[in-house]
Structure formats: structure tokens, C-alpha cells
C-alpha positions as CSV (number, residue, x, y, z in Angstrom):
1,F,-18.6,-7.1,-2.3
2,A,-17.9,-4.7,-5.1
3,D,-21.2,-2.8,-4.4
4,L,-20.3,-2.4,-0.8
5,S,-16.7,-1.3,-1.5
6,S,-17.7,1.1,-4.2
7,G,-20.5,2.6,-2.1
8,K,-23.2,1.5,-4.6
9,A,-24.8,-0.4,-1.8
10,Q,-24.9,0.9,1.8
11,S,-25.6,-2.4,3.6
12,L,-25.9,-6.1,3.2
13,A,-29.7,-5.6,3.7
14,Q,-29.7,-3.4,0.6
15,I,-27.8,-6.0,-1.4
16,A,-30.2,-8.7,-0.3
17,S,-33.2,-6.6,-1.2
18,T,-31.9,-5.9,-4.6
19,A,-31.0,-9.5,-5.2
20,G,-34.3,-10.8,-3.9
21,C,-32.8,-12.9,-1.1
22,N,-32.4,-12.6,2.6
23,Q,-29.6,-10.8,4.5
24,S,-28.2,-13.9,6.1
25,H,-27.7,-15.5,2.7
26,V,-25.7,-12.5,1.6
27,S,-23.6,-12.3,4.8
28,R,-22.7,-16.0,4.5
29,R,-21.7,-15.6,0.9
30,I,-19.8,-12.2,1.1
31,T,-16.8,-13.9,2.6
32,L,-16.3,-15.8,-0.6
33,A,-15.2,-12.5,-2.1
34,L,-12.2,-12.7,0.2
35,L,-11.2,-16.3,-0.7
36,A,-7.5,-16.7,-1.1
37,P,-6.4,-16.0,-4.7
38,D,-4.6,-19.3,-5.1
39,I,-7.8,-21.2,-4.0
40,V,-9.8,-19.2,-6.5
41,E,-7.3,-20.0,-9.3
42,M,-7.5,-23.8,-8.4
43,I,-11.3,-23.7,-8.6
44,L,-11.3,-21.8,-11.9
45,A,-8.7,-24.2,-13.4
46,G,-10.5,-27.3,-12.0
47,T,-7.4,-28.4,-10.0
48,Q,-8.8,-28.0,-6.5
49,P,-8.8,-31.1,-4.3
50,Q,-11.9,-33.3,-4.9
51,T,-12.8,-32.6,-1.2
52,L,-13.3,-28.9,-2.0
53,T,-16.9,-29.0,-3.0
54,P,-19.5,-26.2,-3.0
55,E,-21.1,-27.8,0.0
56,R,-17.8,-27.7,1.9
57,L,-17.4,-24.0,1.0
58,K,-20.9,-23.2,2.2
59,K,-20.2,-25.0,5.5
60,A,-16.9,-23.1,6.0
61,C,-18.6,-19.7,5.7
62,P,-17.9,-17.3,7.2
63,L,-14.3,-18.0,6.1
64,P,-11.4,-16.9,8.2
65,A,-9.8,-13.7,7.1
66,S,-6.4,-15.3,7.0
67,W,-5.6,-16.9,3.7
68,Q,-3.3,-19.4,5.4
69,E,-6.2,-20.4,7.7
70,Q,-8.5,-20.8,4.7
71,R,-5.9,-23.1,3.1
72,V,-5.7,-25.2,6.2
73,L,-9.5,-25.3,6.5
74,L,-10.3,-26.0,2.8
75,L,-7.4,-27.8,1.3
76,N,-6.6,-30.4,4.0
């Protein structure tokens, strides 16, 4: 996300090529850069609900843009 927003990368395809993966992988994961800050803090502190697993995050991608919708989707 930082490469896109800074202009270092011009597209998801360019990021994928540089990272050695496919564009669909990058597009699914880029939404994690927009994860609600409080959810990120919970994960970093290890206080997220036990149901919030990496697999659940993967299945939820692309995440809704609304942080409130992310909370409903991931924390309930």
C-alpha cells in the first residue's frame, strides 16, 4: 500500500512482479492495509478474539472499507 500511495509502484501488477507473486494475491492482501486501527492494535497486543484467526482474515478479504463493518464482520 505504501508503494502505491507514494508512487513507487504504479499498479498491483508491478507490486506482484516485484514480490514474486501473482496480482490476485496482492489485491486480496492490500485491503489489510486498511484494517481498522483498533483491530490492528488488538492483534499486535494479542488481545483479539480467539475467533479472529489469519484464516478468518483471509476469508474476509476484500474487507469492507467501513471500519464499523470490519468490526461487525471480524469481531462478532
